[in-house]
C-alpha positions in Angstrom: 106.1 -32.9 -61.1 106.3 -29.5 -62.8 104.5 -26.6 -61.2 103.4 -23.6 -63.3 102.0 -20.4 -61.9 99.5 -18.2 -63.7 99.1 -14.8 -62.1 98.4 -11.1 -62.7 101.5 -8.9 -62.1 101.6 -5.5 -60.5 101.3 -3.9 -64.0 98.1 -5.8 -64.7 99.6 -8.2 -67.1 98.5 -11.8 -67.1 101.6 -14.0 -66.7 102.3 -17.7 -66.8 105.6 -18.9 -65.6 107.5 -22.1 -64.8 107.9 -22.2 -61.0 109.5 -25.4 -59.8 110.2 -29.1 -60.6 109.5 -31.3 -57.6 110.6 -34.9 -57.2 107.7 -37.1 -55.9 107.8 -40.7 -54.7 104.4 -41.5 -56.2 101.6 -39.8 -58.1 98.8 -40.2 -55.6 96.8 -37.0 -55.0 97.8 -36.6 -51.4 101.5 -36.9 -52.2 101.2 -34.3 -55.0 99.3 -31.9 -52.7 101.8 -32.2 -49.9 104.7 -31.4 -52.3 102.9 -28.4 -53.8 102.0 -27.0 -50.3 105.7 -27.5 -49.3 106.9 -25.6 -52.3 104.4 -22.8 -51.7 105.4 -22.5 -48.1 109.1 -22.4 -49.0 108.5 -19.3 -51.1 105.9 -17.7 -48.7 103.0 -18.1 -51.2 99.6 -18.2 -49.4 97.3 -21.1 -50.4 94.2 -19.0 -49.6 95.1 -16.7 -52.5 94.7 -19.5 -55.1 91.8 -18.7 -57.5 92.2 -21.6 -59.9 93.9 -24.9 -60.6 94.3 -26.9 -63.8 95.8 -30.3 -64.5 95.4 -33.1 -67.1 92.4 -35.3 -67.0 93.7 -38.2 -65.0 91.4 -39.4 -62.2 94.0 -38.8 -59.5 94.0 -35.1 -60.5 90.4 -34.3 -61.3 88.6 -36.8 -59.1 85.8 -34.9 -57.4 86.2 -36.6 -54.0 89.8 -37.6 -53.5 91.5 -36.1 -56.5 94.1 -33.3 -56.2 91.7 -30.6 -57.2 89.2 -31.8 -54.5 91.9 -31.8 -51.8 92.9 -28.2 -52.7 89.3 -27.0 -52.7 88.9 -28.2 -49.2 91.7 -25.8 -48.2 91.0 -23.1 -50.8 87.2 -23.1 -51.7 87.8 -20.5 -54.5 90.5 -22.6 -56.2 88.1 -23.7 -58.9 89.3 -26.5 -61.2 89.3 -26.4 -65.0 90.9 -29.2 -67.0 94.1 -28.1 -68.8 93.4 -27.5 -72.5 96.9 -28.5 -73.4 96.3 -32.1 -72.6 94.2 -34.3 -74.8 93.7 -38.0 -73.9 91.9 -40.6 -75.8 88.5 -41.9 -74.7 89.0 -44.7 -77.2 91.7 -47.3 -76.7 90.9 -49.4 -79.8 93.9 -48.2 -81.8 96.8 -50.6 -81.2 99.3 -48.0 -80.0 101.9 -50.6 -79.3 101.9 -51.8 -82.9 102.1 -48.3 -84.2 105.0 -47.5 -81.9 106.9 -50.6 -83.0 106.4 -49.8 -86.7 107.8 -46.3 -86.2 110.7 -47.7 -84.2 111.5 -50.1 -87.1 112.9 -47.2 -89.2 112.0 -44.4 -91.6 109.7 -45.6 -94.4 109.7 -43.9 -97.8 107.6 -44.7 -100.9 106.9 -43.4 -104.3 108.7 -40.7 -106.3 108.5 -37.0 -106.6 106.5 -35.4 -103.8 105.6 -38.8 -102.3 109.3 -39.6 -101.8 109.4 -37.6 -98.6 106.4 -39.3 -97.0 107.2 -41.2 -93.8 105.4 -42.6 -90.8 105.0 -39.9 -88.1 105.4 -40.5 -84.4 102.4 -39.4 -82.3 103.3 -36.8 -79.7 102.3 -37.1 -76.0 100.6 -33.8 -75.6 99.6 -32.8 -79.2 96.3 -34.5 -80.1 96.6 -33.5 -83.7 99.8 -35.5 -84.1 97.7 -38.7 -83.6 95.6 -37.8 -86.7 98.8 -37.3 -88.7 100.3 -40.6 -87.5 97.2 -42.5 -88.4 96.8 -40.8 -91.8 100.4 -41.5 -92.7 100.0 -45.2 -91.8 96.9 -45.5 -93.9 98.7 -43.8 -96.8 101.8 -46.0 -96.4 100.0 -49.2 -95.4 101.2 -51.3 -98.4 104.8 -50.0 -98.1 104.7 -50.6 -94.4 103.7 -54.3 -94.9 106.5 -54.7 -97.4 109.0 -53.2 -95.0 107.9 -55.5 -92.2 108.2 -58.5 -94.5 111.7 -57.5 -95.5 112.7 -57.1 -91.8 111.3 -60.6 -91.1 113.3 -62.2 -93.9 116.6 -60.3 -93.5 116.8 -58.9 -90.0 118.5 -60.2 -86.9 116.8 -62.7 -84.7 115.4 -60.0 -82.4 114.2 -57.9 -85.2 112.7 -60.9 -87.0 110.7 -61.8 -83.9 109.4 -58.2 -83.5 108.6 -58.0 -87.2 106.6 -61.2 -87.1 104.5 -60.0 -84.2 103.9 -56.6 -85.8 103.2 -58.0 -89.2 100.6 -60.4 -87.8 98.8 -57.7 -85.9 99.0 -55.3 -88.8 97.0 -57.6 -91.1 94.2 -58.5 -88.6 90.7 -57.3 -89.5 90.1 -55.6 -86.2 93.3 -53.6 -86.4 92.5 -52.3 -89.9 88.9 -51.6 -89.0 89.9 -49.6 -85.9 92.6 -47.8 -87.9 90.0 -46.5 -90.4 87.4 -45.8 -87.7 89.9 -43.8 -85.6 90.8 -41.9 -88.7 87.2 -40.8 -89.1 86.8 -39.9 -85.4 90.1 -38.0 -85.2 89.2 -36.0 -88.3 86.2 -34.8 -86.4 88.0 -34.1 -83.1 90.8 -32.3 -84.9 88.5 -29.4 -85.5 88.1 -29.0 -81.7 91.9 -29.5 -81.2 92.8 -26.8 -83.6 90.2 -24.4 -82.1 91.6 -24.9 -78.5 95.1 -24.2 -79.6 94.5 -20.9 -81.3 95.8 -18.0 -79.2 92.7 -15.9 -79.8 90.2 -18.5 -78.6 88.0 -17.4 -75.8 86.0 -19.7 -73.6 82.7 -19.2 -75.4 84.1 -20.0 -78.7 85.8 -23.0 -77.2 82.5 -24.3 -75.7 80.9 -23.7 -79.1 83.5 -25.8 -80.8 83.0 -28.5 -78.2 79.2 -28.6 -78.8 79.8 -28.9 -82.6 82.3 -31.7 -82.1 79.9 -33.6 -79.8 77.1 -33.3 -82.2 79.2 -34.7 -85.1 80.3 -37.6 -82.9 76.7 -38.2 -81.8 75.6 -38.3 -85.4 78.4 -40.8 -86.3 77.2 -43.1 -83.4 73.5 -42.8 -84.0 73.8 -43.4 -87.8 75.3 -46.8 -87.1 79.0 -46.1 -87.9 80.1 -46.9 -84.4 76.8 -48.0 -82.8 78.2 -51.3 -81.6 80.6 -49.4 -79.2 78.3 -49.0 -76.2 81.0 -47.6 -74.0 81.9 -44.7 -76.3 81.4 -41.7 -74.1 81.3 -38.8 -76.6 79.7 -36.5 -74.0 82.9 -36.7 -72.0 85.2 -35.5 -74.8 86.3 -32.7 -72.5 85.0 -33.4 -68.9 84.0 -29.9 -67.7 82.3 -30.0 -64.4 79.1 -27.9 -64.2 80.7 -25.4 -61.8 83.8 -24.9 -63.9 81.7 -24.4 -67.1 79.5 -21.9 -65.3 82.5 -20.0 -63.9 84.0 -19.7 -67.4 80.8 -18.7 -69.0 80.0 -16.0 -66.4 83.6 -14.8 -66.5 83.3 -14.3 -70.3 81.2 -11.2 -69.4 84.5 -9.4 -68.8 85.6 -9.8 -72.4 86.2 -6.2 -73.5 86.3 -6.9 -77.2 83.7 -5.2 -79.5 83.3 -2.4 -77.0 82.3 -4.6 -74.0 79.4 -6.1 -75.9 79.6 -9.3 -73.8 79.4 -7.5 -70.5 76.3 -8.4 -68.4 75.7 -7.1 -65.0 73.6 -10.1 -63.9 76.5 -12.4 -64.8 79.0 -10.4 -62.7 76.6 -10.3 -59.7 76.0 -14.1 -60.0 79.7 -14.8 -60.2 80.4 -12.7 -57.1 77.5 -14.0 -55.0 77.7 -17.7 -55.9 81.4 -18.3 -56.3 83.2 -15.6 -54.3 80.9 -14.7 -51.4 83.6 -14.1 -48.9 85.2 -11.4 -51.1 81.9 -9.3 -51.1 80.0 -8.0 -48.1 76.2 -7.6 -48.2 76.7 -3.9 -48.8 79.1 -4.7 -51.7 76.5 -7.0 -53.3 73.8 -4.4 -53.0 76.0 -1.8 -54.8 77.5 -4.2 -57.3 74.5 -4.2 -59.7 74.3 -0.4 -59.9 78.1 -0.1 -60.2 78.1 -2.6 -63.1 75.6 -0.5 -65.0 77.5 2.7 -64.5 80.8 0.9 -65.4 79.7 -0.3 -68.8 77.9 2.9 -69.7 81.0 4.9 -68.8 83.7 2.7 -70.2 82.0 2.3 -73.6 82.3 6.0 -74.1 85.8 6.4 -72.7 88.4 6.8 -75.5 91.1 5.5 -73.1 89.6 2.0 -73.3 89.0 1.9 -77.1 90.1 -1.3 -78.9 90.8 -3.2 -75.6 91.5 -6.7 -76.7 91.6 -8.8 -73.6 91.0 -8.9 -69.8 94.7 -8.5 -69.3 94.8 -5.5 -71.5 91.8 -4.0 -69.6 93.5 -4.5 -66.3 96.8 -3.0 -67.5 95.0 0.2 -68.8 92.9 0.4 -65.6 95.9 0.1 -63.3 97.9 2.7 -65.3 95.1 5.2 -64.8 94.9 4.4 -61.1 98.6 5.1 -60.7 98.4 8.5 -62.2 95.3 9.4 -60.2 92.7 9.5 -63.0 90.6 6.8 -61.3 89.9 6.6 -57.6 
């Protein structure tokens, strides 16, 4: 298990650093938590200081009752969970991944001349969702050449290769495989828009959620217009399973976006974020003063040349701390 820490350093810079690799006997949630706690204790890191946690979408990680994120929130109520954007897992298992893997393992396939000569089947990556679209697209483009290669392996290969080629060739020509291949190509062309949006370095949470809504609408349209209406278990709404709380935290937190001269800043969102999600960090007096302070803050900072062209929350923190150190802000 790899542990990565995301933190703000003393200079106000947002950092993300590899922390430790831990050997685990199994991947149940309690085992993973015990090992993480042990690693934190070893380096004197306080669990109560955790303000967020993110993993892939596996149930043992994100389960709301016994998942790893739930176990941590019992100990650290402010360690809100958001699914890791770097992991994309399929809600559809119709594509015969085993057949695709065996075809790729059979060797490099080339076809045509000129620019087509360099075209080959592409292996899908484990963590890059866009690679699955490229893999499927290349198989569709080279379908005839792939069948010819499989036939040649069956006729001229060793006994082991011939057996594998026969099984793959039979699966490759089945109607359901070809149908699912073409259907998955249509679906992945739609989800690739979201994948690319989430991987851009300049993407903020509001734009990411907007891309998610567009993708869900497109998939919903595909389903309701009959293209995949037979698939009753297709859960398009769970493309990225945000919980209601994590979605609200991210949306409220977007008020701190300093771009465009703090246009996104909303006092009511800041107050709601503090009152609902971090009540222990703010006394009743703090909460009474917060709304007024927010109004003064945005009015002042929008006119302050020292905060012009601030590009991120990390940039804002860094400028703020630099002024505190020299005594300009108390």
